[in-house]
C-alpha positions as CSV (number, residue, x, y, z in Angstrom):
1,M,21.9,12.4,4.6
2,R,25.6,12.2,3.4
3,D,26.6,12.9,0.1
4,T,28.1,9.4,-0.2
5,D,24.8,8.0,1.1
6,L,23.2,8.5,-2.0
7,E,22.1,5.4,-3.8
8,G,22.2,7.1,-7.3
9,I,20.9,10.2,-9.4
10,Y,18.1,10.9,-11.5
11,E,18.2,12.8,-14.6
12,N,15.1,13.8,-16.5
13,H,15.7,15.4,-20.1
14,H,12.6,17.5,-21.1
15,D,12.6,16.4,-24.9
16,I,10.8,14.6,-27.0
17,S,12.5,11.3,-26.2
18,N,10.9,11.7,-22.9
19,R,13.8,9.6,-21.2
20,G,15.0,9.4,-17.7
21,D,18.7,8.3,-16.1
22,I,19.5,7.2,-13.1
23,I,23.3,6.8,-12.3
24,Y,24.0,4.2,-9.5
25,G,27.0,5.1,-7.0
26,S,28.5,1.5,-5.0
27,E,27.7,2.4,-1.4
28,N,25.0,1.3,1.0
29,T,24.9,-2.4,-0.9
30,G,23.5,-5.0,0.3
31,R,20.8,-3.6,2.2
32,G,17.8,-3.9,-0.3
33,V,17.6,0.2,-0.1
34,A,18.8,0.2,-3.9
35,T,16.8,-2.6,-5.1
36,E,13.3,-0.7,-3.7
37,A,14.3,2.8,-4.4
38,D,14.7,1.2,-7.6
39,R,11.6,-0.7,-7.9
40,L,9.7,2.9,-6.8
41,L,11.5,5.2,-9.0
42,T,10.8,3.1,-11.9
43,G,7.3,3.0,-11.0
44,Y,6.6,6.4,-10.2
45,L,8.6,7.7,-13.4
46,F,6.8,5.3,-16.1
47,D,2.9,5.4,-14.1
48,R,3.1,9.0,-13.2
49,K,6.0,10.9,-15.1
50,Q,4.8,9.2,-18.4
51,H,8.5,8.1,-19.4
52,N,8.6,6.5,-22.5
53,W,12.4,4.8,-21.1
54,I,14.4,4.9,-18.8
55,R,18.7,4.5,-18.7
56,L,20.6,3.1,-15.9
57,I,24.3,4.3,-15.9
58,I,26.1,1.7,-13.8
59,H,30.2,1.7,-13.2
60,P,31.2,-1.6,-14.6
61,G,33.0,-2.9,-11.5
62,N,29.5,-2.5,-9.4
63,Q,28.2,-6.0,-9.4
64,A,25.5,-4.8,-6.9
65,S,23.9,-2.1,-9.2
66,R,23.7,-4.8,-12.1
67,R,21.8,-7.5,-9.6
68,V,19.4,-4.0,-9.2
69,A,18.7,-3.6,-13.1
70,E,18.3,-6.9,-13.6
71,K,16.0,-7.7,-10.8
72,S,13.9,-4.2,-11.9
73,G,13.6,-6.1,-15.6
74,Y,16.7,-4.1,-17.0
75,T,18.7,-5.1,-19.6
76,F,22.1,-4.0,-20.5
77,E,22.3,-2.4,-24.1
78,S,25.8,-0.6,-24.5
79,L,29.2,0.0,-22.7
80,S,30.2,3.5,-23.1
81,R,33.8,4.6,-22.7
82,G,34.6,7.9,-21.0
83,A,30.8,9.1,-21.3
84,W,30.7,9.9,-17.3
85,F,32.7,12.5,-15.4
86,H,33.1,12.3,-12.1
87,R,36.0,13.3,-9.4
88,G,37.6,14.6,-12.0
89,R,38.2,12.2,-14.6
90,N,36.2,10.4,-17.0
91,H,34.5,7.1,-16.7
92,E,33.2,4.0,-18.8
93,V,29.8,2.9,-17.9
94,E,27.5,0.5,-18.8
95,V,23.9,1.6,-20.3
96,W,21.1,-0.5,-18.8
97,A,17.5,0.3,-20.3
98,L,13.8,-0.5,-19.6
99,L,10.7,1.0,-21.6
100,R,7.6,1.5,-20.3
101,T,6.1,-1.2,-22.9
102,T,8.0,-3.7,-21.2
103,P,6.5,-5.8,-18.6
104,R,8.3,-5.2,-15.5
105,P,8.8,-8.2,-12.8
106,H,6.9,-8.2,-9.8
107,H,8.5,-7.3,-6.6
108,G,6.2,-9.2,-4.6
109,R,5.6,-13.1,-3.3
110,Y,5.2,-14.3,-6.7
111,R,5.9,-13.1,-10.3
112,A,4.0,-11.0,-12.2
113,G,1.8,-13.0,-15.1
114,M,1.5,-15.9,-12.4
115,T,-2.2,-17.5,-12.3
116,R,-4.3,-17.7,-9.1
117,A,-3.8,-20.9,-9.4
118,A,-0.6,-21.7,-9.8
119,A,0.1,-19.7,-6.8
120,L,-2.5,-21.2,-4.7
121,D,-0.7,-24.9,-5.1
122,D,1.6,-23.5,-2.1
123,P,-0.4,-24.4,0.9
124,E,1.4,-21.8,3.0
125,Y,0.5,-19.1,0.4
126,R,-3.0,-20.6,0.2
127,A,-3.7,-20.3,3.9
128,A,-2.4,-16.5,3.8
129,V,-4.9,-15.7,1.4
130,V,-7.5,-17.7,2.7
131,D,-6.9,-15.6,6.2
132,L,-6.6,-12.2,4.1
133,L,-9.7,-12.4,2.6
134,G,-11.0,-13.4,5.9
135,V,-10.3,-10.9,7.8
136,L,-11.2,-8.0,4.8
137,G,-14.4,-9.9,4.7
138,L,-15.6,-9.4,8.4
139,G,-13.9,-5.3,8.0
140,E,-16.4,-5.4,5.1
141,L,-18.9,-6.8,6.7
142,T,-18.6,-4.8,10.2
143,A,-18.1,-1.3,7.9
144,F,-21.7,-2.1,6.3
145,E,-23.3,-2.8,9.9
146,R,-21.0,0.8,11.3
147,L,-22.4,2.6,8.7
148,A,-25.5,1.5,8.9
149,A,-25.7,3.0,12.7
150,D,-23.5,6.0,11.3
151,A,-26.6,6.6,9.2
152,E,-29.3,6.9,12.1
153,M,-26.8,9.4,13.8
154,A,-27.0,11.5,10.7
155,P,-28.5,14.8,11.2
156,T,-30.1,14.9,7.6
157,L,-32.3,12.7,5.4
158,G,-29.6,13.4,2.7
159,D,-26.8,12.2,5.3
160,K,-28.7,9.2,6.1
161,A,-29.1,8.2,2.3
162,A,-25.3,9.3,1.5
163,L,-24.2,7.0,4.5
164,A,-27.1,3.8,3.5
165,A,-25.6,3.5,-0.3
166,M,-22.1,3.6,0.9
167,A,-22.9,1.1,3.6
168,V,-25.3,-0.9,0.3
169,A,-21.5,-0.8,-1.2
170,E,-19.7,-2.3,2.0
171,F,-21.7,-5.3,1.9
172,H,-20.9,-5.6,-2.1
173,H,-17.4,-5.7,-1.5
174,F,-18.1,-8.6,1.7
175,E,-20.3,-10.3,-1.1
176,R,-17.0,-10.6,-3.5
177,L,-14.9,-12.0,-1.2
178,R,-17.4,-14.5,0.4
179,V,-17.9,-15.5,-3.3
180,R,-13.6,-15.5,-4.0
181,L,-13.7,-17.9,-0.6
182,G,-16.6,-20.4,-1.8
183,E,-14.4,-20.7,-5.1
184,L,-11.6,-21.8,-2.7
185,G,-13.4,-24.6,-1.0
186,V,-13.8,-22.3,2.0
187,D,-16.5,-21.3,4.2
188,A,-16.5,-17.5,4.9
189,D,-18.1,-17.8,8.4
190,E,-15.1,-19.7,9.1
191,A,-12.3,-17.9,7.2
192,M,-14.0,-14.7,9.1
193,A,-13.8,-16.4,13.0
194,P,-10.7,-16.2,13.8
195,F,-10.2,-12.4,13.5
196,R,-13.7,-11.6,15.3
197,E,-12.4,-11.0,18.6
198,P,-9.6,-8.7,17.8
199,L,-11.8,-6.5,15.2
200,E,-14.6,-6.2,17.9
201,A,-11.9,-5.2,20.7
202,F,-10.9,-2.4,18.3
203,H,-14.1,-1.3,17.6
204,D,-15.0,-1.5,21.7
205,H,-11.9,0.4,22.2
206,T,-12.8,3.0,19.7
207,A,-16.8,3.4,19.8
208,P,-17.4,7.1,18.5
209,A,-19.4,9.4,20.8
210,D,-21.0,11.1,18.0
211,W,-21.8,11.6,14.6
212,L,-18.4,13.3,14.1
213,E,-16.6,11.5,15.4
214,G,-18.0,8.4,13.5
215,L,-16.9,10.2,10.4
216,V,-13.5,10.5,10.9
217,K,-13.0,6.9,12.7
218,A,-13.7,5.9,9.5
219,Y,-12.0,7.9,7.4
220,V,-8.7,7.9,9.1
221,G,-8.6,4.9,11.0
222,D,-10.1,2.5,8.2
223,G,-8.5,4.2,5.8
224,F,-5.1,3.8,7.8
225,A,-6.1,0.1,7.8
226,A,-7.0,-0.6,4.3
227,D,-3.7,1.5,3.6
228,F,-1.7,-1.4,5.0
229,Y,-3.9,-4.1,3.3
230,R,-2.8,-2.7,0.2
231,E,0.8,-2.9,1.1
232,V,0.4,-6.4,1.8
233,A,-1.8,-6.9,-1.7
234,A,1.8,-6.1,-3.2
235,Y,2.9,-10.1,-2.3
236,L,-0.6,-11.4,-3.7
237,D,-1.0,-13.2,-7.1
238,D,-2.0,-11.2,-9.9
239,E,-5.8,-11.9,-9.2
240,T,-6.0,-12.2,-5.9
241,R,-4.7,-8.6,-5.6
242,S,-6.8,-7.2,-7.8
243,L,-9.8,-8.4,-5.8
244,V,-8.2,-7.2,-2.8
245,L,-7.5,-3.5,-4.1
246,E,-11.3,-3.5,-5.9
247,V,-12.6,-4.1,-2.3
248,L,-10.5,-1.7,-0.4
249,A,-11.7,0.9,-3.2
250,D,-13.1,4.2,-1.8
251,T,-17.2,4.1,-1.8
252,G,-17.4,7.7,-1.2
253,H,-17.1,7.8,2.1
254,A,-13.9,10.2,1.6
255,D,-15.2,12.9,0.2
256,F,-18.6,12.9,2.5
257,A,-16.2,13.2,5.7
258,V,-14.2,15.9,4.8
259,D,-17.1,17.9,3.8
260,R,-18.9,17.2,6.9
261,V,-16.0,17.7,9.5
262,R,-14.7,20.9,7.9
263,A,-18.4,22.2,7.7
264,A,-18.2,21.2,11.8
265,I,-15.2,23.2,12.4
266,G,-16.2,25.9,10.6
267,A,-18.9,26.6,12.1
268,D,-17.4,25.4,15.7
269,P,-13.2,25.5,15.3
270,R,-13.2,23.9,19.0
271,V,-14.1,21.0,17.5
272,G,-11.0,20.5,15.6
273,G,-9.2,20.0,18.8
274,R,-11.3,17.5,20.1
275,L,-11.2,15.4,16.6
276,A,-7.6,15.8,16.2
277,L,-6.9,14.3,19.8
278,W,-9.6,11.2,18.2
279,G,-7.9,11.2,14.8
280,R,-4.2,10.7,16.9
281,R,-6.3,7.9,19.3
282,L,-7.4,6.0,16.3
283,V,-4.4,5.4,14.1
284,G,-2.3,4.2,17.6
285,E,-5.8,1.7,17.6
286,A,-5.3,0.7,14.0
287,L,-1.5,0.0,14.3
288,S,-1.8,-2.0,17.1
289,Q,-4.8,-3.9,15.5
290,A,-3.0,-4.6,12.6
291,Q,0.1,-5.9,14.0
292,R,-1.9,-7.9,16.5
293,V,-3.5,-9.9,13.4
294,A,-0.5,-10.1,12.1
295,A,1.3,-11.4,14.7
296,D,-1.5,-14.0,15.7
297,R,-1.6,-15.7,12.2
298,D,1.7,-17.3,11.2
299,S,0.3,-17.3,7.4
300,L,-0.3,-13.8,7.0
301,S,3.3,-13.2,8.9
302,A,4.9,-15.5,6.1
303,L,3.6,-13.4,3.4
304,I,4.5,-10.4,4.9
305,A,7.8,-11.6,5.6
306,G,8.6,-14.1,2.9
307,G,11.1,-17.2,3.4
308,V,14.0,-19.2,1.7
309,D,12.6,-19.1,-1.7
310,R,9.5,-16.5,-1.0
311,P,10.6,-12.8,-0.9
312,G,8.9,-10.2,1.4
313,M,9.6,-7.5,3.1
314,D,13.1,-6.7,4.2
315,L,13.5,-4.0,7.0
316,A,14.2,-1.0,4.4
317,A,11.0,-2.0,2.7
318,I,9.4,-2.5,6.0
319,G,10.6,1.2,6.5
320,L,9.4,2.1,3.3
321,V,5.8,1.2,4.0
322,F,5.5,2.8,7.9
323,A,6.6,5.5,6.0
324,R,4.1,5.5,3.2
325,L,1.4,4.9,5.8
326,T,2.3,8.0,8.5
327,E,2.5,10.3,5.4
328,N,-1.1,8.9,3.8
329,H,-2.2,9.5,7.7
330,A,-0.8,13.0,8.0
331,K,-2.7,13.6,4.2
332,R,-6.0,12.6,5.6
333,M,-5.8,14.8,8.8
334,D,-4.6,17.5,6.9
335,A,-7.7,17.1,4.1
336,L,-10.0,17.1,7.2
337,G,-8.6,20.0,8.8
338,L,-7.1,18.3,11.7
339,T,-3.6,18.3,13.0
340,A,-1.9,15.0,12.6
């Protein structure tokens, strides 16, 4: 990347103020990159690094960066004369700031704090929520069935019991989704029906040959799908998003799969090559299945892409989503001791 491609500079101040500064340039505007980058960095600094406040340092003539600041919840505080030395001279700059305790705008389809009832007044959005809860409900019900089947192949009684407990947790997730669909006046069977054929096709194409392949499939394949739906959840109202994230939470299968697969590779390193190929195939199939589900249901496509008055993912955001999906897949494969 060229130096002129940079959207800004972040400076961390390790003092009692626990402050971070972001200095914006004026290049690469109009593509949604700066808005998404600022949203991600702001969330990271507040939520992960526990910064107390962040300043944006903006050139007074940079209207695009002002819009980015406003979209991210920052407010104008002052004009500092000669405060920024750049390219051989001093410049005056605008200072915009945001406290960690200040509510931040929700960058999804609906504003943070908007109630589920208010959001569901939109028929298009309501259809998208029903579709999303339907596909997740079928996924949870299928996960219950598959974990129960995997328990039959488990080599020890302890493993059987562990998988059985995870299967029960998945069924409880299904029940939560069925209840929410009922609250919307929708029959769960009807909501799940459109997704039965594509999900069954996916599982038919990725039927594990043995116990270890079943573990890798649940960890890698299902993990990739869960990451995709977590990304979609960013475009939901607060209450629905909380439910989606709740049912996508790990039931303990991740640590279980990593422990058993690593132990198997340690006992026979040749197993690693076969499982690595299997993991790559799974993520390809999972990606195709997610794309098919989104493409076949107009409501889900509209939820992701947005509309005239409803922001969705622009090209920059979509690129970041796939970068995160790929990165998470690589981390899972590495945790298993496999090459992505």
